[in-house]
N, C-alpha and C positions, 0 to 999 in steps of 0.2 A: 582735315578740317580743324581750325583752331577757333576757340571760342573765348571772349573776354566778357566778364561779368562784372560790373560795378555795384557797388553798395555803400551805403553810408550817409547818403544825401538826406535833406530834410530841411526843416525850418529852423531857423536860428536867429536869436536878437544880435543886433549889433555889438561886437565885442567878444561873442560867444566863440566856441570851437565845434569842429566837426572833424572826423577822420574817415577818408573815403578809402575803400579798398576794391583792388581789382584783381581777379583771378584768371589767368590764362591757364586753357584746358584744351585737350584733343590731342593730336598728333604734333608732338614738340620733340626736336632734337636738341634744339638750344635756343633760349631766349636772350637776345642782345638788350637793346634799350627798351625801357618801358617808361612811359609818362603819361600827363595829364594834359588835355587841351580843352579850350571853350570858345565858342563864338566871339568874334571881334569885329568891329566896324571895318569893312572893306575886305574883310577874309571870311573864308568859311568857318576856319578854326585857328587859333592861336596857341602857341605853346604857354603852358602855365608852369610846369615843372617836369623834369625828365631825369633818369638815372641810367647810366650806361652798364653793361656787364661787368665793368672795371670799377664800379661805384661812383664815377664821376657825375655829379649833379648839376643841373642848370635851372634857372629861375627866371620868370619873367619879372621886369623892374617892380610891377605893381604889388608882387607878392614876396618880394625879398625881405627876409626878417620876421614874416608872419607865417609863411608855410614851409613845411618840411617835407621832402619826399624820400622815401626809403623802400627798401626791397628785402623780401624773404627768398633768397635764391632757391631754396629747397622747395617751396611751394609755389613758385612761379607766380608770387603775388608782389604786386605794389601798392604803396600805401600814400596819402596825402594828408597829412596832419595840417588842418587849416586853423590857425589861431587869430585872434583879434579881427575876426570877420567884419567886414564893412558891406553896406547895401550894393556898392558896385561890384562885389564879388558875386552877386546872384547870376547864375547862369546854368546851362546843362554842362557839366563836366564830363568829357569822354576820355575813356581809356584807350590808349595805344601801346601797341607792343610790335618790335621787329623780332619775327620768329622764323626760324629754319626748322622745317619740319623733317628733313632727311640730310644724311652726311653728304649726298652728292647733289643734293638741292641748294639754291641759294634764299636768303631770308627775304620774307615779304612784310608788309605792313599789315596789321589787323586792328580793327576797333570795335570798342564795345558799344552797347545801345545808348550810353549815357546815363547819369544820375542827376537829379535837380537838386541844386542847392539855392535856398532862398534866404535872403538876410534880411529882416524887417523886424521893426519893433510893433 
């Protein structure tokens, strides 16, 4: 069993900042990619930012230059530093991790419960 727990969401004014955290715990052999998703029109969830086990990062176009994703590999934790926040960033942000639980197993995707980010004056 693998659990992902997000934290750091809240209410912030436009132009403000938040830092989201996501901790993966449980039966973990290796964590590959970790990232952040949010709902989008026509999709259940869309990629916001992700970082692979090789530290390669990817960002959705609307957040490039404003958000930064990073990892603490020793703690199985991924962060999302959100700067210059806009009202359109308001969403529930979900953490995702690609986790291998045993050496003879294959990796699977796991999801957190989500953390609410509200950007409003």
